[in-house]
C-alpha positions as CSV (number, residue, x, y, z in Angstrom):
1,X,145.9,-6.8,33.9
2,X,143.8,-6.2,30.8
3,X,145.1,-4.3,27.7
4,X,142.7,-1.4,28.5
5,X,143.9,-1.1,32.1
6,X,147.6,-1.1,30.8
7,X,146.7,1.7,28.3
8,X,145.1,3.8,31.1
9,X,148.0,3.6,33.4
10,X,149.9,6.8,34.0
11,X,153.0,5.6,32.2
12,X,151.1,5.4,28.9
13,X,149.6,8.9,28.4
14,X,149.2,8.5,24.6
15,X,147.3,5.3,25.0
16,X,145.0,6.9,27.6
17,X,144.2,9.7,25.1
18,X,143.5,7.2,22.4
19,X,141.1,5.2,24.6
20,X,139.4,8.3,25.9
21,X,139.0,9.6,22.3
22,X,137.5,6.3,21.1
23,X,135.1,6.3,24.1
24,X,134.0,9.9,23.4
25,X,133.5,9.1,19.7
26,X,131.4,6.1,20.5
27,X,129.2,8.1,22.9
28,X,128.7,10.8,20.2
29,X,127.6,8.2,17.7
30,X,125.3,6.5,20.2
31,X,123.8,9.9,21.0
32,X,123.2,10.7,17.4
33,X,121.6,7.4,16.7
34,X,119.2,7.5,19.6
35,X,118.2,11.2,19.7
36,X,115.5,13.1,17.9
37,X,111.9,12.4,17.0
38,X,110.8,9.0,15.8
39,X,111.4,8.3,12.2
40,X,110.2,5.8,9.7
41,X,113.2,3.7,10.7
42,X,111.6,3.1,14.1
43,X,110.4,-0.4,14.6
44,X,106.8,0.6,14.1
45,X,105.1,3.8,13.3
46,X,101.7,4.5,15.0
47,X,98.9,5.1,12.6
48,X,98.9,8.7,13.7
49,X,102.6,9.1,12.8
50,X,102.1,7.4,9.4
51,X,99.1,9.7,8.7
52,X,101.1,12.8,9.7
53,X,104.1,11.7,7.4
54,X,101.7,11.1,4.5
55,X,100.0,14.4,5.1
56,X,103.4,16.1,4.7
57,X,104.0,14.3,1.4
58,X,100.7,15.4,-0.1
59,X,101.7,19.0,-1.2
60,X,105.0,17.6,-2.6
61,X,103.2,15.0,-4.6
62,X,100.6,17.5,-5.8
63,X,103.5,19.7,-7.1
64,X,105.2,16.7,-8.8
65,X,101.9,15.7,-10.5
66,X,101.4,19.2,-11.8
67,X,104.7,19.0,-13.6
68,X,104.3,15.3,-14.7
69,X,101.0,14.5,-16.2
70,X,100.0,10.8,-15.8
71,X,97.5,8.5,-17.6
72,X,94.0,8.4,-16.3
73,X,93.4,5.4,-14.0
74,X,97.0,5.3,-12.7
75,X,97.2,4.7,-9.0
76,X,100.0,6.8,-7.4
77,X,102.0,6.0,-4.3
78,X,104.5,8.5,-2.9
79,X,107.6,7.9,-0.9
80,X,108.4,10.4,1.9
81,X,110.5,10.0,5.0
82,X,111.0,6.4,4.2
83,X,107.2,5.6,4.1
84,X,105.0,4.5,1.3
85,X,102.0,6.9,1.1
86,X,99.4,5.4,1.1
87,X,100.7,2.2,2.7
88,X,97.8,0.2,1.2
89,X,96.2,0.7,-2.2
90,X,93.4,-1.1,-4.0
91,X,93.7,-1.5,-7.8
92,X,92.1,-3.4,-10.6
93,X,94.0,-6.0,-12.5
94,X,95.7,-4.3,-15.5
95,X,95.9,-0.8,-13.9
96,X,99.2,0.9,-13.5
97,X,100.9,1.8,-10.2
98,X,103.2,4.8,-10.2
99,X,105.6,5.1,-7.3
100,X,106.9,8.7,-7.0
101,X,109.9,9.7,-4.9
102,X,109.1,13.1,-3.2
103,X,112.0,12.7,-0.8
104,X,114.8,15.3,-0.8
105,X,117.9,13.0,-0.7
106,X,117.4,9.3,-0.9
107,X,116.5,6.7,-3.6
108,X,114.0,3.9,-3.3
109,X,112.9,0.8,-5.1
110,X,109.7,-1.3,-5.2
111,X,110.0,-5.1,-4.7
112,X,107.2,-7.6,-4.7
113,X,109.7,-10.0,-3.1
114,X,107.1,-12.5,-1.8
115,X,105.7,-12.8,-5.3
116,X,109.1,-13.7,-6.7
117,X,109.3,-10.5,-8.7
118,X,112.6,-8.7,-9.5
119,X,113.3,-5.5,-7.6
120,X,112.5,-2.3,-9.6
121,X,115.2,0.0,-10.7
122,X,116.1,2.7,-8.1
123,X,114.2,5.9,-8.4
124,X,115.7,9.1,-7.0
125,X,114.2,12.3,-5.7
126,X,111.8,13.8,-8.3
127,X,111.7,10.5,-10.2
128,X,109.1,7.7,-10.5
129,X,108.9,4.1,-11.4
130,X,105.8,2.6,-13.0
131,X,104.7,-0.9,-12.0
132,X,102.0,-2.7,-14.1
133,X,99.5,-4.6,-12.0
134,X,100.0,-8.0,-13.5
135,X,99.6,-9.8,-10.1
136,X,96.9,-12.3,-9.2
137,X,93.8,-11.2,-7.4
138,X,94.4,-10.7,-3.7
139,X,96.8,-9.0,-1.4
140,X,100.5,-8.5,-2.3
141,X,103.1,-7.0,0.0
142,X,106.0,-5.0,-1.3
143,X,109.1,-3.5,0.2
144,X,111.8,-1.0,-0.7
145,X,115.0,-2.9,-1.4
146,X,117.4,-0.5,0.2
147,X,115.0,0.3,3.1
148,X,113.3,-3.0,4.0
149,X,111.4,-1.4,6.9
150,X,109.4,0.4,4.2
151,X,106.5,-1.8,3.5
152,X,103.3,-1.5,1.6
153,X,100.4,-3.6,0.2
154,X,98.5,-3.7,-3.0
155,X,95.1,-5.3,-3.1
156,X,94.3,-6.5,-6.6
157,X,90.6,-6.8,-7.5
158,X,89.5,-8.8,-10.5
159,X,91.6,-10.6,-13.0
160,X,93.4,-9.3,-16.1
161,X,91.6,-9.8,-19.4
């Protein structure tokens, strides 16, 4: 007889309550993890879902930029609902990239991991991190360190003088 079967026998009522409690708790956690609308943590977002998320980020980013003037020529990428908005940006060598966290509760980082770069410092809601574009010409993928499903791409045009 297995341990579970022994615990569920009538002569072990406390064990039965513990097992039932553990099963109920597990089912509640499973329900919470699988319910609700698709989020950025989903394996893949459709282009329409990504567009909708980035559209939600726009007014928040506009408000942030109104309070935090930036240098001309700076390319801005927002983070919202664990998505980089836009997902792909094209920059010229030597320009600056500014990653702005318009989330409500979570921190992010920017990591050009495949290029052997160090991960940026974490930036929290209403904060930003500046990344100089000192990468070679071409495409460069980046991720968020704490949220590796968050991915983006920088396309660098030209070479730095």
